[in-house]
N, C-alpha and C positions, 0 to 999 in steps of 0.2 A: 683193312681200307674200310672207312665209315660210308656208308650207303644209306641214305633216308628211305624209308619204307615208303612204297608208292602210294598207298592210301594217304598219309600224312602229306607227301607232296600235292596230290591231288586236291585235298581238302584245306591248304593252308597258302598263306603267303609268307615267305621268309622275309625275315625283317633284319635279321643280322647274326651276331656270334658274341658270346661270352668266350671265356678261356675253355670252359669244358662243354657247353652246350650251344646248339643252334636254337635260335628264338624264332617261332613261329607264330602267326596269327591266323586263327582259324577263321576261314572265310565266311563268316556270319555275322552282319552287322548289328545284329541284335544282342550281341553281348561283346564287351570287351574280353576275349577268349583268347589266351596265350598258351603256347605248348613249349616245353623246354626238352630238346633232345640231346642227351649226351653223344659227343662224335666219337663213339666206341663201338667197335665192330660185334656184331653179335651178342649184343646184351639185350635181355629181356626182363630183367628182376634187379631190384635195387642192390642186392646182395652179391650180384655178380661184379659189381664196381668195386675197385680196390678202396682202400680205407681213404685214401687222398681224394679219389674221385666221388667217393659218397659225402666226403665233407664239402667238397666244391660244390657237387649239385645242391646240397642243402643251402649254402650260400647264396648261389644264384638264385635259387628258388624263392627264399625267404626275403631277399633283397628284392627282387623283382615283385613279389606281393605287396610288400610295405609300399613301394614305389606306386604300383598300380591302386592300391587301397586311397591314397593320397589323391593322385592324379585324376581318378574318376569318381572320386567321392562314394566309395563302395560301402554297402550296409554290410557286407560278408565277402570274403574271399573264401573261394572254393578251390584246395590245392589237393590234387590227387594223382597217383598213378593208378591205372586200371588197365589197360592191355588186353581186354578180351576180344577185340576185333583186330587190334594192331599190337602185335607181340613185342615190337621194339620198345625198349624202354623209353618213357616219354612222360613228361609231368605237366599235368594241367593246371593252369592258375587263371582262374576266372573270375572277373569282378562281377558280384551280384549286387543288384539293387532291388528295393522292395518295388519299385515301377517297372523291373523288366517283365517281358512278356510271359515268363515261365515261374516267376515268383510264387510260392518258395519251393516249387518242384525242381528237379534235376533238368538241365538244359538239353540234355539227350533226347532227341526224338520228339520233344514236344511240339515244334512248329517247324514248318519246310523252312531251310536256311534261306536267307537273303544275302546275295554275294556283296562284298564291297565294292564299289566303282574305284577306278585308278585315281581319282581325286579324293575319295574318302581315306585309301590308303596313304596317300601322300600327306594328308592332314593329320592322320594318326601318327606317322613318321615324324612329322613337324611337332607335334605334342610331345612325343615321347623323346624327342633330342634335347629337351629342356630338362627332362628329369633323369635320362640314363646317360651316366657319364662314365669316365674311367677305362674300366676293361671290356666295355662292350663297344662293339665295331659293327655300324649299319652296313646293309647290303644296298648299294644304289640299284634304282631301277623298279 
């Protein structure tokens, strides 16, 4: 049974689900920062996914990155699995812009986080509804 890591639950807002991954929004309004988490039990490394899931994770990741690059006029997309603090396999998809508060340094630990308001999350979901389609299902609330 898939259970989302408590740290990811605490630090993110759930946006919805792809066929394989749950899509989360890092609760920091300074960056459009998304996290894909494969809904598989006890997986901490990419190679622990079977071949079909590896391919699906890559499809979901690259598709999301491409949509976000256009939607947010990104200068660069940062895509990575790290997992040094949260061992559950998750893929960061971060929109970077030359005018963001951390450019060109990494986003981690640079500045205190600034949480989204309910209204900001709703506006972001509305913006994404126009570009996310097909096999993505938003979570309401």
